C-alpha positions as CSV (number, residue, x, y, z in Angstrom):
1,M,112.1,94.1,117.8
2,Y,111.1,98.0,118.9
3,H,113.8,100.6,120.3
4,G,113.6,102.1,123.9
5,N,109.8,103.1,124.7
6,S,107.0,101.1,123.7
7,I,104.7,101.8,120.9
8,R,101.0,102.7,122.1
9,L,98.3,102.0,119.7
10,L,94.9,104.2,120.4
11,A,91.8,104.1,118.3
12,G,88.7,106.3,117.5
13,N,85.2,104.8,116.5
14,S,85.3,106.0,112.9
15,H,87.2,102.9,111.6
16,P,88.2,99.8,114.4
17,E,88.7,97.1,111.8
18,L,91.9,98.8,109.9
19,A,93.0,99.5,113.8
20,R,92.5,96.0,114.6
21,A,94.1,94.5,111.4
22,V,97.5,97.5,112.0
23,A,97.9,96.0,115.4
24,E,97.8,92.4,114.7
25,R,100.5,93.2,111.9
26,L,102.6,95.2,114.4
27,G,102.0,92.6,117.5
28,V,101.0,95.4,119.8
29,P,97.8,95.3,121.4
30,L,95.3,98.2,121.0
31,T,95.5,100.6,124.3
32,P,91.9,100.6,125.8
33,C,90.4,104.0,125.1
34,M,87.0,104.6,125.6
35,P,85.6,107.5,123.5
36,K,81.9,108.4,124.2
37,K,79.2,110.8,123.5
38,F,77.5,113.0,126.7
39,S,73.4,113.5,125.6
40,N,74.2,116.9,124.5
41,G,76.6,115.6,121.8
42,E,80.1,116.5,123.6
43,I,82.6,114.1,123.1
44,N,84.6,112.7,125.9
45,V,87.5,109.9,126.1
46,K,88.9,108.0,128.8
47,I,92.6,106.3,128.1
48,S,92.2,103.0,130.4
49,E,96.5,102.9,130.5
50,S,99.6,105.1,131.0
51,V,101.0,106.4,127.7
52,R,104.0,108.1,130.2
53,E,107.0,109.1,128.0
54,E,105.6,106.3,125.4
55,D,105.5,106.5,121.6
56,V,101.7,107.0,120.6
57,F,100.0,106.3,117.8
58,I,96.2,107.4,117.4
59,I,94.3,105.8,114.4
60,Q,91.5,108.2,113.1
61,S,90.2,108.3,109.5
62,G,88.1,111.0,108.5
63,C,85.0,109.6,107.3
64,S,81.4,109.0,107.6
65,D,80.8,111.4,111.0
66,V,83.6,113.4,109.8
67,N,83.2,116.2,111.9
68,D,82.4,114.2,115.3
69,N,85.6,111.9,114.3
70,L,87.7,114.9,113.9
71,M,87.1,116.3,117.2
72,E,87.2,112.7,118.9
73,L,90.8,112.3,117.3
74,L,91.8,116.2,118.4
75,I,90.5,115.4,121.9
76,L,92.2,111.8,122.0
77,I,95.7,113.9,121.1
78,S,95.1,116.7,123.8
79,A,94.2,114.0,126.1
80,C,97.5,111.9,125.2
81,K,99.8,115.3,125.5
82,T,98.2,116.0,129.1
83,A,99.0,112.7,129.9
84,S,102.7,113.1,129.3
85,A,103.4,111.0,126.1
86,R,107.3,111.4,124.5
87,R,105.6,111.9,121.1
88,I,102.2,111.8,119.4
89,T,101.5,110.5,115.8
90,A,98.0,111.2,114.3
91,V,97.8,108.3,112.0
92,I,94.7,109.7,109.7
93,P,94.2,107.5,106.2
94,C,91.8,109.6,104.7
95,F,92.5,113.2,105.6
96,P,89.5,115.1,105.8
97,Y,88.6,118.4,104.5
98,A,91.5,118.0,102.0
99,R,89.2,118.6,99.1
100,M,89.1,122.3,100.7
101,D,93.1,122.9,100.2
102,K,92.9,126.1,98.4
103,K,90.9,129.6,97.7
104,D,89.4,128.8,94.3
105,E,86.8,131.8,94.7
106,S,85.7,134.3,96.6
107,R,85.8,134.2,100.7
108,A,85.8,130.4,99.7
109,P,87.8,128.9,103.4
110,I,90.9,127.0,103.0
111,T,89.7,124.1,105.3
112,A,92.4,121.5,104.9
113,K,94.8,124.3,106.4
114,L,92.6,124.8,109.5
115,V,92.2,121.2,110.1
116,A,96.4,121.2,110.0
117,N,96.2,124.1,112.2
118,M,93.9,122.3,115.1
119,L,96.1,119.0,114.8
120,V,99.2,120.6,115.8
121,S,97.3,122.9,118.5
122,A,96.2,120.1,120.2
123,G,99.8,118.6,120.6
124,C,100.0,116.3,117.1
125,D,104.0,116.0,116.8
126,H,103.3,114.1,113.5
127,V,101.2,112.7,110.6
128,I,100.8,110.1,108.7
129,T,98.7,109.8,106.1
130,M,97.4,108.1,102.4
131,D,97.1,109.9,99.0
132,L,96.5,113.7,100.3
133,H,94.1,115.2,97.6
134,A,96.9,117.7,96.8
135,S,100.6,117.1,97.8
136,Q,100.9,120.7,98.8
137,I,99.0,120.0,102.3
138,Q,102.4,118.9,103.8
139,G,102.7,122.7,103.6
140,F,100.4,123.4,105.7
141,F,102.2,121.7,108.6
142,D,105.2,122.7,110.5
143,I,105.4,119.0,111.9
144,P,106.4,116.5,109.9
145,V,104.1,115.0,107.6
146,D,104.3,111.4,105.8
147,N,102.0,111.0,102.7
148,L,101.8,107.2,101.5
149,F,100.5,106.2,98.2
150,S,98.2,103.7,97.3
151,E,99.9,103.5,94.1
152,P,102.1,100.3,94.7
153,L,99.3,98.5,96.2
154,M,97.2,99.5,92.7
155,V,100.3,98.8,90.4
156,S,100.6,95.2,92.1
157,Y,96.7,94.5,91.8
158,I,96.8,95.6,88.0
159,K,99.6,93.1,87.4
160,R,98.1,90.6,89.2
161,H,93.9,90.8,88.3
162,I,93.5,92.4,85.1
163,D,93.6,90.8,82.3
164,G,95.2,92.1,79.2
165,W,96.7,95.0,81.2
166,Q,99.7,94.9,79.1
167,D,97.6,96.1,76.2
168,G,95.8,98.4,78.6
169,I,95.8,102.7,78.6
170,V,95.8,104.6,82.3
171,V,93.0,107.3,82.2
172,S,92.7,110.1,84.4
173,P,89.3,111.6,84.8
174,D,90.1,115.3,84.8
175,A,93.6,117.3,84.3
176,G,94.4,117.2,87.9
177,G,95.3,113.6,87.9
178,A,97.6,113.6,85.3
179,K,100.4,113.2,87.7
180,R,99.0,110.4,89.1
181,V,98.3,108.9,86.0
182,T,101.7,109.7,84.0
183,A,103.9,108.2,87.2
184,M,101.4,104.8,87.4
185,A,101.9,104.7,83.4
186,D,105.7,104.9,83.6
187,K,105.7,102.0,86.2
188,L,103.4,99.8,83.8
189,G,105.1,100.5,80.8
190,I,101.7,101.5,79.2
191,E,100.5,104.4,77.6
192,F,97.8,107.2,79.4
193,A,95.1,109.2,78.5
194,L,93.7,112.8,80.0
195,I,89.9,113.3,79.9
196,H,88.3,117.0,80.4
197,R,85.2,117.9,81.9
198,K,83.5,120.6,80.6
199,R,79.5,122.6,80.7
200,D,77.4,123.3,78.1
201,G,76.9,126.6,78.8
202,K,77.9,129.0,81.6
203,S,75.6,128.4,84.1
204,Q,76.2,126.0,87.2
205,N,73.3,124.1,86.5
206,A,74.4,123.5,82.7
207,P,75.0,119.6,81.8
208,E,77.8,118.8,82.2
209,R,80.2,116.3,79.4
210,M,83.8,114.6,78.7
211,E,85.9,114.6,76.3
212,L,88.8,112.7,75.6
213,L,92.2,115.2,75.1
214,V,94.9,113.2,75.2
215,G,95.1,109.1,74.1
216,D,92.9,106.6,72.4
217,V,91.5,104.0,74.4
218,R,90.0,102.1,71.2
219,D,89.9,98.7,71.7
220,K,91.9,98.7,75.1
221,V,91.7,97.9,78.5
222,A,90.6,101.5,80.3
223,I,92.3,101.3,83.8
224,L,90.7,104.7,85.3
225,V,92.5,106.4,88.1
226,D,91.3,108.6,90.8
227,D,92.1,110.0,94.5
228,M,89.0,109.5,95.8
229,I,85.0,109.0,94.9
230,D,81.7,110.6,97.1
231,T,79.0,111.3,94.8
232,G,80.4,109.0,91.7
233,H,79.0,111.7,88.9
234,T,83.1,111.9,87.7
235,L,83.1,108.2,87.6
236,T,80.0,108.1,85.9
237,L,80.9,110.7,83.0
238,A,84.0,109.1,82.6
239,A,83.1,105.7,82.4
240,R,80.5,106.5,79.6
241,T,83.0,108.4,77.7
242,L,85.0,105.7,78.1
243,H,82.6,103.1,76.8
244,E,81.4,105.4,73.5
245,K,84.9,105.8,72.4
246,G,84.8,102.0,72.3
247,A,87.5,100.7,75.1
248,K,87.2,97.0,75.2
249,T,86.8,96.9,79.1
250,I,87.4,99.0,82.2
251,Y,88.5,99.1,85.2
252,V,87.8,101.4,87.9
253,L,90.9,102.3,90.8
254,I,90.2,105.2,93.5
255,S,92.2,105.4,96.4
256,H,89.8,106.7,98.9
257,G,85.8,105.4,98.3
258,L,84.0,107.9,100.2
259,F,80.4,107.1,98.5
260,A,78.8,109.5,101.2
261,E,76.1,110.8,98.1
262,A,76.7,107.8,95.3
263,H,73.4,106.0,94.3
264,M,75.2,102.9,94.5
265,A,72.4,101.5,92.5
266,S,73.1,103.5,89.5
267,L,76.8,102.4,90.2
268,N,75.7,99.1,89.4
269,S,74.7,99.6,85.6
270,L,78.0,101.2,84.7
271,P,79.9,99.7,81.6
272,I,82.6,98.6,84.3
273,E,84.2,95.4,85.3
274,Q,85.4,96.3,89.0
275,L,85.8,99.2,91.1
276,V,88.8,99.0,93.2
277,V,89.0,101.2,96.5
278,T,91.4,100.9,99.1
279,N,90.0,100.4,103.1
280,T,91.3,104.2,104.1
281,V,87.6,104.2,105.3
282,P,85.2,101.2,106.1
283,Q,84.0,99.7,102.7
284,N,81.8,96.5,103.9
285,E,78.3,98.0,103.9
286,H,79.0,99.5,100.3
287,K,80.4,96.2,98.9
288,E,77.1,94.3,100.2
289,Q,75.3,97.6,97.5
290,F,77.7,97.4,95.1
291,S,78.7,93.4,93.5
292,K,81.3,95.0,91.7
293,L,83.5,96.9,94.8
294,I,86.5,95.5,95.6
295,A,88.8,96.5,98.6
296,L,92.5,96.5,99.2
297,D,93.8,96.6,102.8
298,I,96.7,99.0,103.7
299,S,97.1,97.5,107.3
300,S,100.4,96.4,106.1
301,T,101.5,99.7,104.5
302,I,100.3,101.6,107.8
303,A,101.7,99.2,110.3
304,E,105.2,99.2,108.8
305,S,105.4,102.8,108.5
306,I,104.3,102.8,112.1
307,R,107.1,100.5,113.1
308,R,109.6,102.6,110.7
309,T,108.3,105.7,112.4
310,H,109.1,104.3,115.7
311,N,112.4,103.3,115.2
312,G,113.8,105.9,113.7
313,E,114.0,103.9,110.2
314,S,113.7,105.7,106.4
315,I,109.6,105.2,105.1
316,S,111.3,105.4,101.3
317,L,110.9,101.8,101.3
318,L,107.1,102.0,101.1
319,F,106.8,103.6,98.0
320,G,108.6,101.0,95.9
321,E,108.8,97.3,95.5
322,W,108.4,96.7,98.7
323,A,104.9,98.2,98.6
324,E,104.0,96.0,95.3
325,G,105.2,92.5,97.3
326,R,102.4,93.2,99.4
327,G,100.0,92.7,96.8
328,L,99.6,88.6,97.9
329,D,97.2,89.2,100.3
330,M,96.0,92.8,99.7
331,I,92.2,91.8,98.9
332,I,89.9,91.8,101.7
C-alpha cells in the first residue's frame, strides 16, 4: 500500500533487467522513457508520462559505459526536475567513481565528490546505493544517502550453500576490508584473517605478493570477502596465497562484479570453488564465460528500500534479519 502520490519508476540503459525485477516486486510498472544517442554522441531522453508532483525513483547503475550511464542519469534527473516531480531519488546500485574517494597522491582528483556535486546540481533529492567503496562518500552529499549492504545476503548464502562454514574463516584481501570481514565473522561466529599486499621493491612495476598477517587458514574453509572485482589481480594473488597456506576450500564473495578488465579464462584456473557476486551490474555475459560464477539478486532489497522511502518508514530493517531471510530466492 502506497501513501499519497504514487511511485514513478524510471530506468536508464545500464541495467534494465534489475529495473524490471524491482518493478515486478513493487507491483509498479516502469514509466516509459526513451534515452537515446544522437549521431554525435549526445544523449537525449523522453519521458512519456507525466511525473508532476510524483515520487520519482530512477534506477541506473555505474557499469559498462560508466560515463554515458552517468550522463544519462543526470539528464533523467534534470528532466524530472523541470517536469515538477515532487521528489527525485537516484537508485545507483553500483556508485560510479567510488574508488576515487580521496587524494592519495599529488594532484589526484576526488572524483566521487565531483559525482556527488553533479547529482545534487542536476536536481537529485535523495540517493540509494549499495556497498560504497568507502562509507565516508555519504559525507560528500548535502542530501540524504542510504547506503545499503549486501552483507546480510552474503551471510544468508554462506549459511545455506557453503558446506562446513562453521569451520570456516572470513578473509580480507587487504587491510581496508578489515571492518567488513570482522563484522561478517561476528555474525557467523567464526574467525577472521587479514592479508597484506606488498611489492618486492620500490618500483611501480615491481612484482607483488601477499602474506597472511592475522589468522590461520590451514585445513579451514576460507571465505574471501571484498567489495569489488575489476581486473581480478587482487583475487588471483589472494586465492593463491590461501591455497599455499593450506586452506581446505576457497569461496569468494564480492559485492560488485565489474570484471571490466578481468581475463575470465585465467579466473577459471584459480583454486576456488565459487565466486559469488551480486547483480548490482549485469552478470549474464560474465556467467557464460566463467562457470564458477554465481549471482545473487538484490532486487528485493532495492524494492523494499524504495517502498519504505516512499512511505516514510525506517530502512534499518534492511540491515538485519529481514534481509537475511531474502536468501531463499536470491540466486539468479
